[in-house]
C-alpha positions as CSV (number, residue, x, y, z in Angstrom):
1,X,25.3,41.3,-52.4
2,X,27.3,38.9,-50.8
3,X,24.3,37.6,-48.7
4,X,22.5,37.1,-52.2
5,X,25.2,35.3,-53.7
6,X,25.4,33.1,-50.6
7,X,21.6,32.7,-50.7
8,X,21.8,31.2,-54.3
9,X,24.4,28.5,-53.3
10,X,23.0,24.8,-52.7
11,X,23.9,22.7,-49.7
12,X,26.3,20.5,-52.2
13,X,27.7,23.5,-53.7
14,X,28.7,25.1,-50.1
15,X,30.0,21.7,-49.2
16,X,32.2,21.2,-52.3
17,X,33.6,25.0,-51.5
18,X,34.2,24.1,-47.9
19,X,36.3,20.8,-49.2
20,X,38.0,22.5,-52.0
21,X,39.3,25.4,-50.1
22,X,40.5,23.2,-46.9
23,X,42.4,21.3,-49.8
24,X,43.9,24.5,-51.2
25,X,45.1,25.8,-47.9
26,X,46.9,22.6,-47.2
27,X,48.2,22.2,-50.8
28,X,49.4,25.7,-50.8
29,X,50.9,26.0,-47.3
30,X,48.0,28.3,-46.0
31,X,48.7,26.3,-42.7
32,X,49.9,26.0,-39.2
33,X,51.6,23.8,-37.1
34,X,49.2,22.3,-34.4
35,X,50.4,23.0,-31.3
36,X,49.1,20.0,-29.4
37,X,51.1,18.0,-31.7
38,X,53.9,19.9,-31.4
39,X,57.6,18.6,-31.8
40,X,55.7,16.9,-34.1
41,X,55.1,18.3,-36.8
42,X,51.6,18.0,-37.8
43,X,49.8,20.8,-39.5
44,X,46.2,22.6,-39.3
45,X,44.9,24.9,-42.0
46,X,45.1,28.8,-40.9
47,X,41.3,30.3,-39.7
48,X,40.0,31.6,-43.3
49,X,36.6,32.6,-44.8
50,X,35.0,30.7,-47.8
51,X,34.2,34.2,-48.7
52,X,36.1,37.5,-48.9
53,X,34.4,39.8,-46.0
54,X,32.4,42.8,-47.5
55,X,33.7,46.1,-46.2
56,X,32.4,50.0,-47.5
57,X,35.1,50.7,-50.3
58,X,35.5,53.9,-49.8
59,X,36.5,53.2,-45.8
60,X,39.0,50.8,-47.4
61,X,40.2,53.3,-49.5
62,X,40.7,55.7,-46.9
63,X,42.5,53.4,-44.3
64,X,45.1,52.7,-47.5
65,X,45.3,56.1,-48.4
66,X,46.4,56.8,-44.7
67,X,48.4,53.9,-43.5
68,X,51.9,55.4,-45.0
69,X,51.0,58.7,-42.9
70,X,50.6,56.2,-39.7
71,X,53.8,54.8,-40.7
72,X,55.6,58.3,-40.4
73,X,53.7,59.0,-37.4
74,X,54.8,56.1,-35.5
75,X,58.0,56.1,-36.7
76,X,58.9,60.1,-35.3
77,X,56.9,59.4,-32.3
78,X,59.5,56.9,-31.7
79,X,62.5,59.1,-32.0
80,X,60.9,61.7,-29.7
81,X,62.2,60.5,-26.6
82,X,61.0,63.1,-24.1
83,X,57.4,62.6,-25.0
84,X,58.3,58.5,-25.2
85,X,59.6,58.7,-21.7
86,X,56.7,60.6,-20.4
87,X,53.9,58.8,-21.3
88,X,55.2,55.3,-20.8
89,X,57.0,56.0,-17.3
90,X,53.5,55.8,-15.6
91,X,53.1,52.1,-17.0
92,X,56.8,51.0,-15.8
93,X,56.1,51.9,-12.5
94,X,53.9,48.7,-12.4
95,X,54.8,46.7,-15.5
96,X,58.5,45.0,-15.1
97,X,58.7,44.0,-18.7
98,X,57.8,47.2,-19.9
99,X,60.3,48.9,-17.4
100,X,62.8,46.5,-18.9
101,X,62.1,47.8,-22.2
102,X,62.6,51.2,-21.5
103,X,66.0,50.7,-19.8
104,X,67.1,49.8,-23.0
105,X,65.6,52.1,-24.9
106,X,67.5,54.4,-22.7
107,X,70.7,53.1,-23.3
108,X,69.5,52.8,-27.3
109,X,69.3,56.7,-27.0
110,X,73.1,56.9,-26.2
111,X,74.1,54.7,-28.7
112,X,72.4,56.8,-31.2
113,X,73.6,60.1,-29.9
114,X,77.3,58.4,-30.3
115,X,76.5,56.6,-34.0
116,X,74.2,58.7,-35.3
117,X,75.4,57.7,-39.3
118,X,75.2,53.8,-38.4
119,X,71.5,53.7,-36.9
120,X,69.2,52.3,-39.1
121,X,66.0,50.3,-38.7
122,X,63.2,48.7,-40.8
123,X,59.6,49.3,-39.7
124,X,57.0,46.4,-40.2
125,X,53.5,48.0,-39.1
126,X,50.2,46.5,-39.1
127,X,47.1,48.3,-38.7
128,X,44.2,46.1,-37.3
129,X,40.7,47.3,-38.1
130,X,37.3,46.7,-36.9
131,X,34.0,48.1,-38.6
132,X,31.6,49.7,-36.6
133,X,27.7,50.7,-37.0
134,X,27.0,54.1,-36.6
135,X,23.1,55.1,-37.0
136,X,22.2,58.4,-37.4
137,X,18.6,60.1,-36.3
138,X,16.9,59.4,-39.7
139,X,18.1,55.6,-39.0
140,X,20.7,56.2,-41.6
141,X,23.6,53.5,-41.1
142,X,27.3,53.9,-42.0
143,X,29.6,51.5,-41.4
144,X,33.2,52.9,-40.4
145,X,37.0,51.3,-40.1
146,X,38.1,51.7,-36.3
147,X,41.7,50.8,-35.9
148,X,41.7,49.0,-32.7
149,X,45.5,48.5,-32.5
150,X,48.8,49.2,-34.1
151,X,51.2,46.2,-34.0
152,X,55.0,47.5,-34.3
153,X,56.6,44.1,-33.4
154,X,55.8,40.4,-35.1
155,X,53.6,41.6,-37.6
156,X,51.9,38.3,-38.3
157,X,50.1,36.8,-41.7
158,X,51.3,39.6,-43.8
159,X,53.1,37.4,-46.3
160,X,51.0,34.1,-46.4
161,X,48.3,36.1,-45.6
162,X,48.2,38.2,-49.2
163,X,49.0,36.4,-52.5
164,X,47.8,33.0,-51.3
165,X,44.5,34.0,-50.2
166,X,44.1,36.3,-53.1
167,X,44.5,33.0,-55.1
168,X,42.6,31.2,-53.0
169,X,39.4,32.5,-53.8
170,X,40.2,33.6,-57.6
171,X,40.6,29.9,-58.0
172,X,37.4,28.7,-55.7
173,X,35.1,31.6,-56.6
174,X,35.6,31.5,-60.2
175,X,31.9,30.0,-61.2
176,X,29.2,31.5,-61.1
177,X,27.2,32.8,-59.1
178,X,30.7,33.6,-57.0
179,X,32.5,34.6,-59.6
180,X,30.7,38.4,-59.8
181,X,32.8,39.1,-56.3
182,X,36.3,38.5,-57.8
183,X,36.5,42.1,-59.4
184,X,35.7,43.7,-56.4
185,X,39.0,42.3,-54.0
186,X,41.5,44.6,-53.8
187,X,45.4,43.8,-54.7
188,X,47.2,42.4,-51.2
189,X,50.6,43.4,-52.0
190,X,52.0,42.4,-48.5
191,X,53.7,39.6,-50.4
192,X,56.3,40.8,-51.7
193,X,56.5,44.6,-50.1
194,X,57.5,42.7,-46.6
195,X,60.1,40.9,-48.2
196,X,60.9,43.8,-50.2
197,X,61.8,45.8,-47.4
198,X,64.0,43.0,-45.4
199,X,65.7,43.2,-48.7
200,X,66.3,47.0,-49.2
201,X,67.5,46.8,-45.1
202,X,70.1,43.8,-46.0
203,X,71.2,46.2,-48.9
204,X,71.6,49.1,-47.0
205,X,73.9,47.8,-44.3
206,X,76.5,47.3,-46.7
207,X,78.5,44.1,-46.5
208,X,77.3,41.0,-48.9
209,X,78.8,38.9,-46.4
210,X,76.2,39.7,-43.6
211,X,72.9,37.7,-43.5
212,X,69.7,38.4,-42.1
213,X,68.8,36.6,-39.0
214,X,65.1,35.4,-37.9
215,X,65.5,35.3,-34.1
216,X,61.9,32.8,-33.8
217,X,60.2,30.9,-30.5
218,X,61.0,27.3,-30.2
219,X,58.3,25.4,-31.3
220,X,56.7,28.2,-33.2
221,X,53.2,27.0,-34.9
222,X,53.2,30.0,-37.4
223,X,55.8,28.5,-39.3
224,X,54.6,29.2,-43.1
225,X,54.2,33.0,-43.0
226,X,57.5,33.2,-41.7
227,X,58.6,30.7,-44.1
228,X,57.1,32.1,-46.9
229,X,58.9,35.8,-45.9
230,X,62.2,33.9,-45.7
231,X,61.8,32.1,-49.4
232,X,60.2,35.6,-50.7
233,X,63.5,37.4,-50.0
234,X,65.4,35.0,-51.9
235,X,63.6,35.3,-54.7
236,X,63.9,39.0,-54.5
237,X,67.7,38.8,-53.9
238,X,69.0,35.3,-54.6
239,X,72.3,36.5,-52.9
240,X,70.8,37.2,-49.2
241,X,71.3,34.1,-46.8
242,X,68.6,34.3,-44.2
243,X,69.2,32.5,-41.2
244,X,66.7,31.0,-38.6
245,X,67.5,30.9,-34.8
246,X,65.6,29.9,-31.9
247,X,66.4,32.4,-29.6
248,X,66.6,30.2,-26.5
249,X,69.7,28.6,-28.6
250,X,71.5,31.1,-29.5
251,X,72.6,32.9,-26.2
252,X,75.6,32.0,-25.8
253,X,76.5,32.7,-29.6
254,X,75.9,36.3,-30.0
255,X,78.8,38.8,-29.6
256,X,79.2,42.1,-30.8
257,X,83.0,43.5,-32.5
258,X,84.9,46.7,-31.2
259,X,83.5,48.1,-34.1
260,X,79.6,47.4,-32.9
261,X,78.8,44.2,-35.9
262,X,76.8,42.1,-34.6
263,X,77.9,38.5,-35.1
264,X,75.7,35.2,-34.4
265,X,78.0,31.9,-34.3
266,X,80.2,33.7,-36.1
267,X,78.4,35.7,-38.7
268,X,77.9,38.9,-39.2
269,X,74.1,40.1,-38.9
270,X,72.9,43.0,-41.4
271,X,69.6,42.5,-40.2
272,X,67.8,41.2,-36.9
273,X,64.2,40.3,-37.4
274,X,62.6,39.5,-34.5
275,X,59.5,36.8,-34.6
276,X,60.1,36.8,-30.7
277,X,60.9,38.9,-27.6
278,X,57.3,40.3,-27.3
279,X,56.4,38.7,-24.2
280,X,57.5,37.9,-20.6
281,X,57.9,34.6,-21.4
282,X,60.3,35.0,-23.8
283,X,62.6,37.0,-21.3
284,X,62.9,33.6,-18.8
285,X,66.5,34.7,-17.4
286,X,68.8,37.7,-17.5
287,X,70.8,36.2,-20.1
288,X,67.7,37.1,-22.6
289,X,67.3,40.3,-21.5
290,X,71.4,40.8,-22.0
291,X,71.3,39.3,-25.3
292,X,68.3,41.8,-26.5
293,X,70.3,44.7,-25.3
294,X,73.7,43.3,-26.7
295,X,71.4,43.4,-30.2
296,X,70.0,46.5,-29.5
297,X,72.9,48.3,-29.1
298,X,74.7,46.9,-32.5
299,X,75.2,47.8,-36.2
300,X,72.9,45.5,-36.9
301,X,69.4,47.4,-38.5
302,X,67.0,46.3,-35.7
303,X,63.1,44.8,-37.2
304,X,62.1,46.4,-34.9
305,X,64.2,48.7,-32.9
306,X,63.3,48.9,-29.1
307,X,62.3,52.3,-30.2
308,X,59.7,51.1,-32.6
309,X,58.5,48.3,-30.2
310,X,57.9,50.8,-27.7
311,X,55.7,52.7,-29.9
312,X,53.0,50.2,-30.4
313,X,52.2,50.1,-26.7
314,X,48.6,50.3,-25.9
315,X,49.4,53.6,-24.0
316,X,51.0,55.4,-26.9
317,X,47.6,54.6,-28.9
318,X,45.6,56.1,-26.1
319,X,47.8,59.6,-26.0
320,X,47.3,59.5,-29.9
321,X,43.5,60.4,-29.6
322,X,44.6,63.1,-27.1
323,X,44.1,67.2,-29.2
324,X,46.8,68.3,-30.6
325,X,49.2,65.2,-30.8
326,X,48.9,63.7,-34.4
327,X,49.0,67.9,-35.4
328,X,52.2,68.1,-33.6
329,X,53.9,65.3,-35.7
330,X,52.3,65.7,-38.9
331,X,53.8,69.2,-39.2
332,X,50.1,71.2,-38.6
333,X,48.4,68.8,-41.7
334,X,45.0,69.4,-40.2
335,X,43.5,67.2,-43.2
336,X,45.7,64.2,-42.5
337,X,45.4,64.2,-38.6
338,X,41.5,64.2,-39.5
339,X,41.7,61.3,-41.4
340,X,43.7,59.6,-39.0
341,X,41.7,60.4,-35.7
342,X,38.4,59.0,-37.8
343,X,40.1,55.6,-37.8
344,X,40.8,55.7,-34.1
345,X,38.8,53.7,-32.1
346,X,38.4,54.6,-28.4
347,X,41.5,53.3,-26.1
348,X,40.9,54.5,-22.4
349,X,43.0,54.0,-19.5
350,X,42.3,52.3,-16.2
351,X,45.3,53.8,-14.0
352,X,44.2,54.6,-10.6
353,X,43.4,58.2,-11.0
354,X,39.9,60.0,-11.5
355,X,39.7,59.5,-15.2
356,X,40.7,55.6,-14.8
357,X,37.8,55.4,-12.3
358,X,35.5,57.0,-14.6
359,X,36.1,54.4,-17.2
360,X,35.5,51.5,-14.8
361,X,32.5,53.0,-14.5
362,X,31.4,53.4,-17.7
363,X,32.8,50.0,-18.7
364,X,30.3,48.6,-15.9
365,X,27.8,50.2,-16.5
366,X,27.9,49.1,-20.5
367,X,30.1,46.2,-20.7
368,X,28.6,45.2,-24.2
369,X,30.6,48.6,-25.9
370,X,33.9,47.7,-24.3
371,X,36.7,45.8,-24.7
372,X,39.7,45.1,-21.8
373,X,42.7,44.5,-23.9
374,X,46.1,44.0,-22.6
375,X,48.8,46.5,-22.7
376,X,51.7,44.0,-24.6
377,X,51.8,42.8,-28.2
378,X,51.2,39.4,-28.4
379,X,47.7,39.6,-26.4
380,X,45.4,36.7,-24.9
381,X,46.4,37.2,-21.1
382,X,44.8,39.7,-19.4
């Protein structure tokens, strides 16, 4: 359908769509800071498409239906310390960064045992999918949603990338023949739901004087997504105060009280929301690690907690594909386990063992069928 509609458009109409869409993005804050101009504030539009990407309706409905089950699954696994440690120990042996996180995780477990009534966490998870094409013996082509990863830390684009993109398409494509696409675009509720989650966490903490802290990187480029989320929180509950704190700059200003309350620059923190602390470059000193541990072992609600952070590792996602794992955490629900498993793209280990050697040979023989992914979040560094 989309190809047919595009074929009807003249070159001048397409050029106008390009200009109008770029103007809409800039006018409505669908932008990022241009890294090459930092620290000056020079903006460029976030990468966007002129038309919504067509995907099979049934597959879309399926991945929406199973997402709450995936959220529950990841949380339950994060609470199974025996499973988490057994799976991640082999990674920690060769990855000092993961080892440091596991060290904090062990202390987190002790803290949870000692403060069972005070430990709350907020999971903001994002499942990423690509669509694979399968051809059966009759030549019938089927497109299937394949989950490539689950993001559990600093899951971006859910705020600026939802409502404003809906508005963009509804505005830019309202004329014939592209107007026929609009009724096929499903609602995107990332904004306001992510902000609502943070606002509910603040309320659960139970102190009206406490603030939500966004821990961020210096020279962050994805500023519009952050600020859209912040302003959304204000719209949901004007009583809430959000502080943006550059993690590198507040290391000497983070403390905990005798009762475990967390303070940043002498303000009590209800929710510690991380848009940093997911890559080795975010921890250039021991003090960076000490502060992350201090935050974790406080009463503040973490998003993510160290447990939620680790459960998003690719190694965990690899193990989830093994027989019996999903059924264990989904109370034996075979239908739910099958629905989730059929969405998994294959994740394979490259460990120094027989299985790792087998996968290396398969990848060398069929390089077009495999993608090499880093273990950690914030990828791109192999």
